[in-house]
PyMOL Python script that loads the backbone (N, CA, C, O; Angstrom):
from pymol import cmd

cmd.read_pdbstr("""\
ATOM      1  N   MET A   1     109.825  97.366  72.388  1.00  0.00           N
ATOM      2  CA  MET A   1     110.719  98.511  72.488  1.00  0.00           C
ATOM      3  C   MET A   1     110.292  99.866  72.660  1.00  0.00           C
ATOM      4  O   MET A   1     109.525 100.264  71.784  1.00  0.00           O
ATOM      5  N   PRO A   2     110.692 100.950  73.868  1.00  0.00           N
ATOM      6  CA  PRO A   2     110.174 102.641  73.529  1.00  0.00           C
ATOM      7  C   PRO A   2     111.113 102.999  71.599  1.00  0.00           C
ATOM      8  O   PRO A   2     112.091 102.653  70.937  1.00  0.00           O
ATOM      9  N   LEU A   3     110.070 103.767  71.553  1.00  0.00           N
ATOM     10  CA  LEU A   3     110.297 104.090  70.555  1.00  0.00           C
ATOM     11  C   LEU A   3     111.610 105.111  70.767  1.00  0.00           C
ATOM     12  O   LEU A   3     112.099 105.349  71.872  1.00  0.00           O
ATOM     13  N   GLY A   4     112.040 105.614  69.620  1.00  0.00           N
ATOM     14  CA  GLY A   4     113.676 106.197  69.263  1.00  0.00           C
ATOM     15  C   GLY A   4     114.657 105.717  70.507  1.00  0.00           C
ATOM     16  O   GLY A   4     115.273 106.550  71.173  1.00  0.00           O
ATOM     17  N   THR A   5     114.745 104.286  70.757  1.00  0.00           N
ATOM     18  CA  THR A   5     115.644 103.266  71.770  1.00  0.00           C
ATOM     19  C   THR A   5     116.952 103.722  70.798  1.00  0.00           C
ATOM     20  O   THR A   5     116.796 104.093  69.635  1.00  0.00           O
ATOM     21  N   PRO A   6     117.826 103.662  71.243  1.00  0.00           N
ATOM     22  CA  PRO A   6     118.963 103.511  70.608  1.00  0.00           C
ATOM     23  C   PRO A   6     119.414 102.320  70.298  1.00  0.00           C
ATOM     24  O   PRO A   6     119.212 101.402  71.093  1.00  0.00           O
ATOM     25  N   GLY A   7     120.229 102.044  68.885  1.00  0.00           N
ATOM     26  CA  GLY A   7     120.067 100.646  68.824  1.00  0.00           C
ATOM     27  C   GLY A   7     121.520  99.883  69.936  1.00  0.00           C
ATOM     28  O   GLY A   7     121.970  98.738  69.956  1.00  0.00           O
ATOM     29  N   ILE A   8     121.725 100.559  70.374  1.00  0.00           N
ATOM     30  CA  ILE A   8     122.729  99.530  70.924  1.00  0.00           C
ATOM     31  C   ILE A   8     122.439  99.058  72.470  1.00  0.00           C
ATOM     32  O   ILE A   8     123.077  98.249  73.143  1.00  0.00           O
ATOM     33  N   LEU A   9     121.249  99.835  72.828  1.00  0.00           N
ATOM     34  CA  LEU A   9     120.709  99.727  74.295  1.00  0.00           C
ATOM     35  C   LEU A   9     119.900  99.152  73.888  1.00  0.00           C
ATOM     36  O   LEU A   9     119.121  99.369  74.816  1.00  0.00           O
ATOM     37  N   ILE A  10     118.958  98.104  72.765  1.00  0.00           N
ATOM     38  CA  ILE A  10     118.450  97.362  72.409  1.00  0.00           C
ATOM     39  C   ILE A  10     118.370  95.681  73.119  1.00  0.00           C
ATOM     40  O   ILE A  10     117.352  95.019  73.318  1.00  0.00           O
ATOM     41  N   PRO A  11     119.885  95.280  73.415  1.00  0.00           N
ATOM     42  CA  PRO A  11     120.126  93.824  73.903  1.00  0.00           C
ATOM     43  C   PRO A  11     119.692  94.120  75.222  1.00  0.00           C
ATOM     44  O   PRO A  11     118.743  93.450  75.628  1.00  0.00           O
ATOM     45  N   PHE A  12     120.129  94.892  75.907  1.00  0.00           N
ATOM     46  CA  PHE A  12     120.330  95.352  77.043  1.00  0.00           C
ATOM     47  C   PHE A  12     118.756  95.528  77.775  1.00  0.00           C
ATOM     48  O   PHE A  12     118.345  94.903  78.752  1.00  0.00           O
ATOM     49  N   ILE A  13     118.101  96.470  77.063  1.00  0.00           N
ATOM     50  CA  ILE A  13     116.524  96.471  77.674  1.00  0.00           C
ATOM     51  C   ILE A  13     116.074  95.310  77.846  1.00  0.00           C
ATOM     52  O   ILE A  13     115.706  94.854  78.929  1.00  0.00           O
ATOM     53  N   VAL A  14     116.066  94.419  76.189  1.00  0.00           N
ATOM     54  CA  VAL A  14     114.884  93.483  75.989  1.00  0.00           C
ATOM     55  C   VAL A  14     115.804  91.610  77.485  1.00  0.00           C
ATOM     56  O   VAL A  14     115.212  90.565  77.759  1.00  0.00           O
ATOM     57  N   LEU A  15     116.929  91.954  77.866  1.00  0.00           N
ATOM     58  CA  LEU A  15     117.675  90.984  79.235  1.00  0.00           C
ATOM     59  C   LEU A  15     116.851  91.683  79.988  1.00  0.00           C
ATOM     60  O   LEU A  15     116.142  90.916  80.639  1.00  0.00           O
ATOM     61  N   ILE A  16     116.613  92.845  80.201  1.00  0.00           N
ATOM     62  CA  ILE A  16     116.500  93.286  81.605  1.00  0.00           C
ATOM     63  C   ILE A  16     114.976  93.332  81.548  1.00  0.00           C
ATOM     64  O   ILE A  16     114.474  93.464  82.664  1.00  0.00           O
ATOM     65  N   GLU A  17     113.996  93.245  80.401  1.00  0.00           N
ATOM     66  CA  GLU A  17     112.626  93.272  80.803  1.00  0.00           C
ATOM     67  C   GLU A  17     112.394  91.703  80.641  1.00  0.00           C
ATOM     68  O   GLU A  17     111.303  91.355  81.092  1.00  0.00           O
ATOM     69  N   THR A  18     113.295  90.501  80.011  1.00  0.00           N
ATOM     70  CA  THR A  18     113.336  89.534  80.501  1.00  0.00           C
ATOM     71  C   THR A  18     113.317  89.078  81.799  1.00  0.00           C
ATOM     72  O   THR A  18     112.453  88.481  82.442  1.00  0.00           O
ATOM     73  N   ILE A  19     114.498  89.490  82.087  1.00  0.00           N
ATOM     74  CA  ILE A  19     114.706  89.190  83.678  1.00  0.00           C
ATOM     75  C   ILE A  19     113.518  89.783  84.599  1.00  0.00           C
ATOM     76  O   ILE A  19     113.139  88.945  85.418  1.00  0.00           O
ATOM     77  N   SER A  20     112.730  91.210  84.682  1.00  0.00           N
ATOM     78  CA  SER A  20     111.718  91.399  85.123  1.00  0.00           C
ATOM     79  C   SER A  20     110.317  90.248  85.406  1.00  0.00           C
ATOM     80  O   SER A  20     109.576  89.995  86.356  1.00  0.00           O
ATOM     81  N   ASN A  21     110.532  89.606  83.524  1.00  0.00           N
ATOM     82  CA  ASN A  21     109.537  88.856  83.655  1.00  0.00           C
ATOM     83  C   ASN A  21     109.497  87.468  84.664  1.00  0.00           C
ATOM     84  O   ASN A  21     108.428  87.065  85.123  1.00  0.00           O
ATOM     85  N   LEU A  22     110.606  86.895  84.904  1.00  0.00           N
ATOM     86  CA  LEU A  22     111.293  85.794  85.219  1.00  0.00           C
ATOM     87  C   LEU A  22     111.451  85.767  86.640  1.00  0.00           C
ATOM     88  O   LEU A  22     111.677  84.658  87.124  1.00  0.00           O
ATOM     89  N   ILE A  23     111.360  87.048  87.650  1.00  0.00           N
ATOM     90  CA  ILE A  23     111.648  87.839  88.510  1.00  0.00           C
ATOM     91  C   ILE A  23     109.882  87.673  88.978  1.00  0.00           C
ATOM     92  O   ILE A  23     109.489  86.812  89.764  1.00  0.00           O
ATOM     93  N   ARG A  24     109.208  88.437  88.471  1.00  0.00           N
ATOM     94  CA  ARG A  24     108.116  88.283  89.053  1.00  0.00           C
ATOM     95  C   ARG A  24     106.693  87.746  90.335  1.00  0.00           C
ATOM     96  O   ARG A  24     106.013  88.075  91.307  1.00  0.00           O
ATOM     97  N   PRO A  25     107.069  86.508  89.146  1.00  0.00           N
ATOM     98  CA  PRO A  25     105.918  85.829  90.084  1.00  0.00           C
ATOM     99  C   PRO A  25     107.179  84.896  91.396  1.00  0.00           C
ATOM    100  O   PRO A  25     106.830  83.724  91.538  1.00  0.00           O
ATOM    101  N   GLY A  26     107.818  85.086  91.826  1.00  0.00           N
ATOM    102  CA  GLY A  26     108.944  85.174  92.937  1.00  0.00           C
ATOM    103  C   GLY A  26     108.976  86.067  94.073  1.00  0.00           C
ATOM    104  O   GLY A  26     109.264  86.033  95.269  1.00  0.00           O
ATOM    105  N   THR A  27     108.460  87.071  92.995  1.00  0.00           N
ATOM    106  CA  THR A  27     108.515  88.500  94.005  1.00  0.00           C
ATOM    107  C   THR A  27     106.866  88.331  94.735  1.00  0.00           C
ATOM    108  O   THR A  27     106.575  88.401  95.929  1.00  0.00           O
ATOM    109  N   LEU A  28     106.108  88.130  93.750  1.00  0.00           N
ATOM    110  CA  LEU A  28     105.154  87.518  94.570  1.00  0.00           C
ATOM    111  C   LEU A  28     104.408  87.071  95.154  1.00  0.00           C
ATOM    112  O   LEU A  28     103.298  87.407  95.567  1.00  0.00           O
ATOM    113  N   ALA A  29     105.355  85.781  95.261  1.00  0.00           N
ATOM    114  CA  ALA A  29     104.772  84.624  95.814  1.00  0.00           C
ATOM    115  C   ALA A  29     105.676  84.862  97.434  1.00  0.00           C
ATOM    116  O   ALA A  29     105.292  84.586  98.571  1.00  0.00           O
ATOM    117  N   VAL A  30     107.486  85.710  96.787  1.00  0.00           N
ATOM    118  CA  VAL A  30     107.599  86.577  98.754  1.00  0.00           C
ATOM    119  C   VAL A  30     106.796  87.408  99.480  1.00  0.00           C
ATOM    120  O   VAL A  30     107.010  87.255 100.683  1.00  0.00           O
ATOM    121  N   ARG A  31     106.101  88.085  99.283  1.00  0.00           N
ATOM    122  CA  ARG A  31     104.868  89.156  99.299  1.00  0.00           C
ATOM    123  C   ARG A  31     104.010  88.404 100.167  1.00  0.00           C
ATOM    124  O   ARG A  31     103.960  88.515 101.392  1.00  0.00           O
ATOM    125  N   LEU A  32     103.245  87.527  99.347  1.00  0.00           N
ATOM    126  CA  LEU A  32     101.767  86.561 100.057  1.00  0.00           C
ATOM    127  C   LEU A  32     102.700  86.058 101.049  1.00  0.00           C
ATOM    128  O   LEU A  32     102.396  86.276 102.222  1.00  0.00           O
ATOM    129  N   ALA A  33     103.749  85.443 100.819  1.00  0.00           N
ATOM    130  CA  ALA A  33     104.064  84.605 101.956  1.00  0.00           C
ATOM    131  C   ALA A  33     104.669  85.258 103.358  1.00  0.00           C
ATOM    132  O   ALA A  33     104.328  84.949 104.500  1.00  0.00           O
ATOM    133  N   ALA A  34     105.738  86.322 102.932  1.00  0.00           N
ATOM    134  CA  ALA A  34     105.711  87.162 104.278  1.00  0.00           C
ATOM    135  C   ALA A  34     104.756  87.648 105.359  1.00  0.00           C
ATOM    136  O   ALA A  34     104.829  87.525 106.581  1.00  0.00           O
ATOM    137  N   ASN A  35     103.419  88.501 104.237  1.00  0.00           N
ATOM    138  CA  ASN A  35     101.804  88.630 104.630  1.00  0.00           C
ATOM    139  C   ASN A  35     100.976  87.758 105.670  1.00  0.00           C
ATOM    140  O   ASN A  35     100.229  88.051 106.604  1.00  0.00           O
ATOM    141  N   ILE A  36     101.470  86.427 105.054  1.00  0.00           N
ATOM    142  CA  ILE A  36     101.116  85.341 105.649  1.00  0.00           C
ATOM    143  C   ILE A  36     101.592  84.410 107.594  1.00  0.00           C
ATOM    144  O   ILE A  36     100.999  83.857 108.521  1.00  0.00           O
ATOM    145  N   ILE A  37     103.209  84.861 107.134  1.00  0.00           N
ATOM    146  CA  ILE A  37     103.835  84.542 107.970  1.00  0.00           C
ATOM    147  C   ILE A  37     103.577  86.038 109.409  1.00  0.00           C
ATOM    148  O   ILE A  37     103.230  85.788 110.563  1.00  0.00           O
ATOM    149  N   ALA A  38     103.817  87.221 108.959  1.00  0.00           N
ATOM    150  CA  ALA A  38     103.416  87.913 109.772  1.00  0.00           C
ATOM    151  C   ALA A  38     102.672  87.825 110.641  1.00  0.00           C
ATOM    152  O   ALA A  38     102.956  88.061 111.815  1.00  0.00           O
ATOM    153  N   GLY A  39     101.337  87.389 110.131  1.00  0.00           N
ATOM    154  CA  GLY A  39     100.485  87.668 110.888  1.00  0.00           C
ATOM    155  C   GLY A  39     100.414  86.299 112.258  1.00  0.00           C
ATOM    156  O   GLY A  39     100.693  86.482 113.444  1.00  0.00           O
ATOM    157  N   HIS A  40     100.159  85.558 111.898  1.00  0.00           N
ATOM    158  CA  HIS A  40     100.829  83.796 112.070  1.00  0.00           C
ATOM    159  C   HIS A  40     101.979  83.787 113.219  1.00  0.00           C
ATOM    160  O   HIS A  40     102.001  83.233 114.318  1.00  0.00           O
ATOM    161  N   LEU A  41     103.122  84.778 112.415  1.00  0.00           N
ATOM    162  CA  LEU A  41     103.589  84.943 114.183  1.00  0.00           C
ATOM    163  C   LEU A  41     103.288  85.861 115.176  1.00  0.00           C
ATOM    164  O   LEU A  41     103.237  85.557 116.367  1.00  0.00           O
ATOM    165  N   LEU A  42     103.090  86.946 114.747  1.00  0.00           N
ATOM    166  CA  LEU A  42     102.005  88.001 115.968  1.00  0.00           C
ATOM    167  C   LEU A  42     100.835  86.839 116.543  1.00  0.00           C
ATOM    168  O   LEU A  42     100.477  86.963 117.715  1.00  0.00           O
ATOM    169  N   LEU A  43     100.290  85.799 115.770  1.00  0.00           N
ATOM    170  CA  LEU A  43      99.454  85.216 116.696  1.00  0.00           C
ATOM    171  C   LEU A  43      99.937  83.997 118.132  1.00  0.00           C
ATOM    172  O   LEU A  43      99.379  83.662 119.176  1.00  0.00           O
ATOM    173  N   VAL A  44     101.010  83.703 117.580  1.00  0.00           N
ATOM    174  CA  VAL A  44     101.889  82.543 117.972  1.00  0.00           C
ATOM    175  C   VAL A  44     102.838  83.077 119.367  1.00  0.00           C
ATOM    176  O   VAL A  44     103.146  82.485 120.401  1.00  0.00           O
ATOM    177  N   LEU A  45     103.187  84.737 118.771  1.00  0.00           N
ATOM    178  CA  LEU A  45     104.100  85.066 120.070  1.00  0.00           C
ATOM    179  C   LEU A  45     103.197  85.707 121.480  1.00  0.00           C
ATOM    180  O   LEU A  45     103.604  85.743 122.642  1.00  0.00           O
ATOM    181  N   LEU A  46     102.034  86.122 121.017  1.00  0.00           N
ATOM    182  CA  LEU A  46     100.837  86.745 122.432  1.00  0.00           C
ATOM    183  C   LEU A  46     100.052  85.209 122.743  1.00  0.00           C
ATOM    184  O   LEU A  46      99.539  85.099 123.856  1.00  0.00           O
ATOM    185  N   GLY A  47      99.939  83.910 121.690  1.00  0.00           N
ATOM    186  CA  GLY A  47      99.558  83.060 122.540  1.00  0.00           C
ATOM    187  C   GLY A  47     100.263  82.244 123.772  1.00  0.00           C
ATOM    188  O   GLY A  47      99.679  81.720 124.720  1.00  0.00           O
ATOM    189  N   ASN A  48     101.738  82.276 123.500  1.00  0.00           N
ATOM    190  CA  ASN A  48     102.938  81.654 124.039  1.00  0.00           C
ATOM    191  C   ASN A  48     103.016  82.407 125.820  1.00  0.00           C
ATOM    192  O   ASN A  48     103.567  81.930 126.812  1.00  0.00           O
ATOM    193  N   GLN A  49     101.879  84.313 125.615  1.00  0.00           N
ATOM    194  CA  GLN A  49     102.775  84.377 126.830  1.00  0.00           C
ATOM    195  C   GLN A  49     101.495  84.328 127.694  1.00  0.00           C
ATOM    196  O   GLN A  49     101.398  84.895 128.782  1.00  0.00           O
ATOM    197  N   GLY A  50     100.199  83.353 126.910  1.00  0.00           N
ATOM    198  CA  GLY A  50      99.207  82.943 128.300  1.00  0.00           C
ATOM    199  C   GLY A  50      99.134  82.582 129.696  1.00  0.00           C
ATOM    200  O   GLY A  50      98.540  83.107 130.637  1.00  0.00           O
ATOM    201  N   PRO A  51     100.273  81.019 129.567  1.00  0.00           N
ATOM    202  CA  PRO A  51     100.389  80.858 131.006  1.00  0.00           C
ATOM    203  C   PRO A  51     101.134  81.481 132.094  1.00  0.00           C
ATOM    204  O   PRO A  51     101.204  81.315 133.312  1.00  0.00           O
ATOM    205  N   SER A  52     101.803  82.453 131.012  1.00  0.00           N
ATOM    206  CA  SER A  52     102.723  83.755 132.623  1.00  0.00           C
ATOM    207  C   SER A  52     101.656  85.102 132.771  1.00  0.00           C
ATOM    208  O   SER A  52     102.009  86.216 133.157  1.00  0.00           O
ATOM    209  N   LEU A  53     100.440  84.761 132.416  1.00  0.00           N
ATOM    210  CA  LEU A  53      99.479  85.572 132.493  1.00  0.00           C
ATOM    211  C   LEU A  53      98.552  85.652 134.215  1.00  0.00           C
ATOM    212  O   LEU A  53      98.407  84.673 134.947  1.00  0.00           O
ATOM    213  N   SER A  54      98.067  87.004 134.504  1.00  0.00           N
ATOM    214  CA  SER A  54      96.714  86.575 135.435  1.00  0.00           C
ATOM    215  C   SER A  54      95.721  86.493 134.108  1.00  0.00           C
ATOM    216  O   SER A  54      95.595  86.727 132.906  1.00  0.00           O
ATOM    217  N   SER A  55      94.987  85.848 135.586  1.00  0.00           N
ATOM    218  CA  SER A  55      93.675  85.930 134.807  1.00  0.00           C
ATOM    219  C   SER A  55      92.509  87.028 134.089  1.00  0.00           C
ATOM    220  O   SER A  55      91.546  87.032 133.323  1.00  0.00           O
ATOM    221  N   SER A  56      93.257  87.833 134.838  1.00  0.00           N
ATOM    222  CA  SER A  56      92.443  89.402 133.920  1.00  0.00           C
ATOM    223  C   SER A  56      93.129  89.810 132.194  1.00  0.00           C
ATOM    224  O   SER A  56      92.787  90.066 131.040  1.00  0.00           O
ATOM    225  N   LEU A  57      94.347  89.627 133.118  1.00  0.00           N
ATOM    226  CA  LEU A  57      95.435  89.767 131.846  1.00  0.00           C
ATOM    227  C   LEU A  57      95.206  88.745 130.409  1.00  0.00           C
ATOM    228  O   LEU A  57      95.456  89.144 129.271  1.00  0.00           O
ATOM    229  N   LEU A  58      94.717  87.452 130.715  1.00  0.00           N
ATOM    230  CA  LEU A  58      94.646  86.144 129.785  1.00  0.00           C
ATOM    231  C   LEU A  58      92.923  86.703 128.764  1.00  0.00           C
ATOM    232  O   LEU A  58      92.562  86.482 127.608  1.00  0.00           O
ATOM    233  N   SER A  59      92.367  87.361 129.765  1.00  0.00           N
ATOM    234  CA  SER A  59      91.131  87.809 129.020  1.00  0.00           C
ATOM    235  C   SER A  59      90.830  89.123 128.360  1.00  0.00           C
ATOM    236  O   SER A  59      89.708  89.343 127.903  1.00  0.00           O
ATOM    237  N   PHE A  60      91.936  90.124 128.288  1.00  0.00           N
ATOM    238  CA  PHE A  60      92.314  90.905 127.285  1.00  0.00           C
ATOM    239  C   PHE A  60      92.988  90.012 126.671  1.00  0.00           C
ATOM    240  O   PHE A  60      92.116  89.631 125.890  1.00  0.00           O
ATOM    241  N   LEU A  61      94.022  89.298 126.402  1.00  0.00           N
ATOM    242  CA  LEU A  61      94.625  88.603 125.465  1.00  0.00           C
ATOM    243  C   LEU A  61      94.127  88.182 124.340  1.00  0.00           C
ATOM    244  O   LEU A  61      94.363  88.508 123.176  1.00  0.00           O
ATOM    245  N   LEU A  62      92.768  86.738 125.216  1.00  0.00           N
ATOM    246  CA  LEU A  62      92.133  86.210 124.756  1.00  0.00           C
ATOM    247  C   LEU A  62      91.320  87.557 123.314  1.00  0.00           C
ATOM    248  O   LEU A  62      91.417  87.416 122.095  1.00  0.00           O
ATOM    249  N   GLY A  63      90.772  88.445 123.883  1.00  0.00           N
ATOM    250  CA  GLY A  63      89.770  89.039 122.921  1.00  0.00           C
ATOM    251  C   GLY A  63      90.804  90.275 121.767  1.00  0.00           C
ATOM    252  O   GLY A  63      90.446  90.678 120.660  1.00  0.00           O
ATOM    253  N   THR A  64      92.077  90.614 122.489  1.00  0.00           N
ATOM    254  CA  THR A  64      93.087  90.542 121.579  1.00  0.00           C
ATOM    255  C   THR A  64      93.392  89.620 120.480  1.00  0.00           C
ATOM    256  O   THR A  64      93.689  89.905 119.320  1.00  0.00           O
ATOM    257  N   GLN A  65      93.275  88.499 121.016  1.00  0.00           N
ATOM    258  CA  GLN A  65      93.733  87.682 120.342  1.00  0.00           C
ATOM    259  C   GLN A  65      92.807  86.729 118.776  1.00  0.00           C
ATOM    260  O   GLN A  65      93.094  85.946 117.870  1.00  0.00           O
ATOM    261  N   ILE A  66      91.403  87.617 119.413  1.00  0.00           N
ATOM    262  CA  ILE A  66      89.972  87.485 118.656  1.00  0.00           C
ATOM    263  C   ILE A  66      90.073  88.560 117.793  1.00  0.00           C
ATOM    264  O   ILE A  66      89.438  88.684 116.746  1.00  0.00           O
ATOM    265  N   LEU A  67      90.764  89.220 118.181  1.00  0.00           N
ATOM    266  CA  LEU A  67      90.850  90.190 116.941  1.00  0.00           C
ATOM    267  C   LEU A  67      91.326  90.307 116.057  1.00  0.00           C
ATOM    268  O   LEU A  67      90.824  90.636 114.982  1.00  0.00           O
ATOM    269  N   LEU A  68      92.528  90.041 116.320  1.00  0.00           N
ATOM    270  CA  LEU A  68      93.893  89.483 115.609  1.00  0.00           C
ATOM    271  C   LEU A  68      93.514  88.340 114.277  1.00  0.00           C
ATOM    272  O   LEU A  68      93.664  88.375 113.056  1.00  0.00           O
ATOM    273  N   LEU A  69      92.978  87.398 115.207  1.00  0.00           N
ATOM    274  CA  LEU A  69      92.386  86.392 114.342  1.00  0.00           C
ATOM    275  C   LEU A  69      91.742  87.022 113.386  1.00  0.00           C
ATOM    276  O   LEU A  69      92.462  87.128 112.393  1.00  0.00           O
ATOM    277  N   THR A  70      90.147  87.734 113.177  1.00  0.00           N
ATOM    278  CA  THR A  70      89.876  88.781 112.167  1.00  0.00           C
ATOM    279  C   THR A  70      90.160  89.507 111.458  1.00  0.00           C
ATOM    280  O   THR A  70      89.648  89.807 110.379  1.00  0.00           O
ATOM    281  N   LEU A  71      91.085  89.919 112.012  1.00  0.00           N
ATOM    282  CA  LEU A  71      91.999  90.542 111.014  1.00  0.00           C
ATOM    283  C   LEU A  71      92.537  89.890 110.540  1.00  0.00           C
ATOM    284  O   LEU A  71      93.061  90.443 109.573  1.00  0.00           O
ATOM    285  N   GLU A  72      92.863  88.616 110.627  1.00  0.00           N
ATOM    286  CA  GLU A  72      93.709  87.794 109.748  1.00  0.00           C
ATOM    287  C   GLU A  72      93.017  87.036 108.516  1.00  0.00           C
ATOM    288  O   GLU A  72      93.651  86.537 107.587  1.00  0.00           O
ATOM    289  N   GLY A  73      91.840  87.027 108.626  1.00  0.00           N
ATOM    290  CA  GLY A  73      91.010  86.545 108.253  1.00  0.00           C
ATOM    291  C   GLY A  73      90.579  87.576 106.918  1.00  0.00           C
ATOM    292  O   GLY A  73      90.160  87.192 105.826  1.00  0.00           O
ATOM    293  N   ALA A  74      90.767  88.705 107.269  1.00  0.00           N
ATOM    294  CA  ALA A  74      90.450  90.124 106.863  1.00  0.00           C
ATOM    295  C   ALA A  74      91.707  90.375 105.415  1.00  0.00           C
ATOM    296  O   ALA A  74      91.780  90.516 104.194  1.00  0.00           O
ATOM    297  N   VAL A  75      92.602  90.285 106.801  1.00  0.00           N
ATOM    298  CA  VAL A  75      94.048  89.951 105.442  1.00  0.00           C
ATOM    299  C   VAL A  75      94.224  88.644 104.147  1.00  0.00           C
ATOM    300  O   VAL A  75      94.587  88.669 102.971  1.00  0.00           O
ATOM    301  N   ALA A  76      93.807  87.682 104.984  1.00  0.00           N
ATOM    302  CA  ALA A  76      93.406  86.333 104.165  1.00  0.00           C
ATOM    303  C   ALA A  76      92.634  86.843 102.995  1.00  0.00           C
ATOM    304  O   ALA A  76      93.305  87.112 101.999  1.00  0.00           O
ATOM    305  N   VAL A  77      91.272  87.033 102.934  1.00  0.00           N
ATOM    306  CA  VAL A  77      90.921  87.735 101.358  1.00  0.00           C
ATOM    307  C   VAL A  77      91.203  88.423 100.774  1.00  0.00           C
ATOM    308  O   VAL A  77      91.097  88.415  99.548  1.00  0.00           O
ATOM    309  N   ILE A  78      91.914  89.721 101.818  1.00  0.00           N
ATOM    310  CA  ILE A  78      92.817  90.793 100.508  1.00  0.00           C
ATOM    311  C   ILE A  78      93.681  90.288  99.732  1.00  0.00           C
ATOM    312  O   ILE A  78      93.747  90.467  98.516  1.00  0.00           O
ATOM    313  N   GLN A  79      94.350  89.665 100.367  1.00  0.00           N
ATOM    314  CA  GLN A  79      95.860  88.739  99.862  1.00  0.00           C
ATOM    315  C   GLN A  79      95.677  87.462  98.411  1.00  0.00           C
ATOM    316  O   GLN A  79      96.438  86.904  97.620  1.00  0.00           O
ATOM    317  N   SER A  80      94.212  87.477  98.702  1.00  0.00           N
ATOM    318  CA  SER A  80      93.822  86.421  97.559  1.00  0.00           C
ATOM    319  C   SER A  80      93.346  87.244  96.366  1.00  0.00           C
ATOM    320  O   SER A  80      93.488  86.929  95.185  1.00  0.00           O
ATOM    321  N   TYR A  81      92.836  88.197  96.781  1.00  0.00           N
ATOM    322  CA  TYR A  81      92.309  88.990  95.691  1.00  0.00           C
ATOM    323  C   TYR A  81      93.688  89.761  95.002  1.00  0.00           C
ATOM    324  O   TYR A  81      93.593  89.561  93.791  1.00  0.00           O
ATOM    325  N   VAL A  82      94.659  90.386  95.224  1.00  0.00           N
ATOM    326  CA  VAL A  82      96.018  91.170  95.581  1.00  0.00           C
ATOM    327  C   VAL A  82      96.598  89.999  94.537  1.00  0.00           C
ATOM    328  O   VAL A  82      96.928  90.279  93.385  1.00  0.00           O
ATOM    329  N   PHE A  83      96.660  88.955  94.968  1.00  0.00           N
ATOM    330  CA  PHE A  83      97.190  87.433  94.514  1.00  0.00           C
ATOM    331  C   PHE A  83      96.732  87.070  92.712  1.00  0.00           C
ATOM    332  O   PHE A  83      97.472  86.825  91.760  1.00  0.00           O
ATOM    333  N   ALA A  84      94.819  87.195  92.809  1.00  0.00           N
ATOM    334  CA  ALA A  84      94.788  87.516  91.479  1.00  0.00           C
ATOM    335  C   ALA A  84      94.663  88.127  90.048  1.00  0.00           C
ATOM    336  O   ALA A  84      94.573  87.849  88.852  1.00  0.00           O
ATOM    337  N   VAL A  85      94.732  89.449  91.232  1.00  0.00           N
ATOM    338  CA  VAL A  85      94.638  90.190  89.636  1.00  0.00           C
ATOM    339  C   VAL A  85      96.477  90.551  89.295  1.00  0.00           C
ATOM    340  O   VAL A  85      96.826  90.955  88.186  1.00  0.00           O
ATOM    341  N   LEU A  86      97.411  90.338  90.358  1.00  0.00           N
ATOM    342  CA  LEU A  86      98.565  90.585  90.464  1.00  0.00           C
ATOM    343  C   LEU A  86      99.282  88.960  89.007  1.00  0.00           C
ATOM    344  O   LEU A  86      99.987  88.936  87.998  1.00  0.00           O
ATOM    345  N   ALA A  87      98.420  87.844  89.933  1.00  0.00           N
ATOM    346  CA  ALA A  87      98.549  87.087  88.098  1.00  0.00           C
ATOM    347  C   ALA A  87      98.159  86.893  87.209  1.00  0.00           C
ATOM    348  O   ALA A  87      98.844  86.240  86.422  1.00  0.00           O
ATOM    349  N   THR A  88      96.954  87.305  86.854  1.00  0.00           N
ATOM    350  CA  THR A  88      96.040  87.942  85.594  1.00  0.00           C
ATOM    351  C   THR A  88      97.188  88.809  85.005  1.00  0.00           C
ATOM    352  O   THR A  88      97.537  88.573  83.849  1.00  0.00           O
ATOM    353  N   LEU A  89      97.773  89.748  85.677  1.00  0.00           N
ATOM    354  CA  LEU A  89      98.788  90.936  84.922  1.00  0.00           C
ATOM    355  C   LEU A  89      99.627  90.485  84.469  1.00  0.00           C
ATOM    356  O   LEU A  89      99.996  90.650  83.306  1.00  0.00           O
ATOM    357  N   TYR A  90     100.187  89.715  85.403  1.00  0.00           N
ATOM    358  CA  TYR A  90     101.457  88.832  84.906  1.00  0.00           C
ATOM    359  C   TYR A  90     101.284  88.052  83.507  1.00  0.00           C
ATOM    360  O   TYR A  90     102.150  87.995  82.634  1.00  0.00           O
ATOM    361  N   SER A  91     100.353  87.623  83.468  1.00  0.00           N
ATOM    362  CA  SER A  91     100.127  86.251  82.659  1.00  0.00           C
ATOM    363  C   SER A  91      99.784  87.533  81.422  1.00  0.00           C
ATOM    364  O   SER A  91     100.393  87.528  80.352  1.00  0.00           O
ATOM    365  N   ARG A  92      99.168  88.155  81.617  1.00  0.00           N
ATOM    366  CA  ARG A  92      98.406  89.445  80.203  1.00  0.00           C
ATOM    367  C   ARG A  92      99.937  89.414  79.414  1.00  0.00           C
ATOM    368  O   ARG A  92     100.119  88.893  78.314  1.00  0.00           O
ATOM    369  N   GLU A  93     101.085  90.158  80.311  1.00  0.00           N
ATOM    370  CA  GLU A  93     102.360  90.876  79.970  1.00  0.00           C
ATOM    371  C   GLU A  93     103.052  89.773  79.149  1.00  0.00           C
ATOM    372  O   GLU A  93     103.279  90.043  77.970  1.00  0.00           O
ATOM    373  N   VAL A  94     103.396  88.637  79.588  1.00  0.00           N
ATOM    374  CA  VAL A  94     103.995  87.511  79.193  1.00  0.00           C
ATOM    375  C   VAL A  94     103.403  87.215  77.811  1.00  0.00           C
ATOM    376  O   VAL A  94     103.862  87.356  76.678  1.00  0.00           O
ATOM    377  N   VAL A  95     102.154  86.727  78.307  1.00  0.00           N
ATOM    378  CA  VAL A  95     101.898  86.429  76.664  1.00  0.00           C
ATOM    379  C   VAL A  95     101.453  87.037  75.421  1.00  0.00           C
ATOM    380  O   VAL A  95     101.435  86.376  74.383  1.00  0.00           O
TER     381      VAL A  95
END
""", "prot")
cmd.dss("prot")
cmd.show_as("cartoon", "prot")
cmd.util.cbc("prot")
cmd.orient("prot")
């Protein structure tokens, strides 16, 4: 409780904090899933264009997909770091 909180607000603050602690793991999961799906979706959408392109554009598409795949690897490393840090912070707050 923050110092100087009026007595009538204490139950509401406890309720808000409880809901906040229950929702945090879900928001973390949604964030990670959205970041993972976004990159994979972009790779799939670009990959589906391959059969309709000429050979010069196909080589450009292949190079672009290799760069995107490298970026996806970097994003995966960053997301795993973010997940570990946030999970640690959330677990420290609850305990």
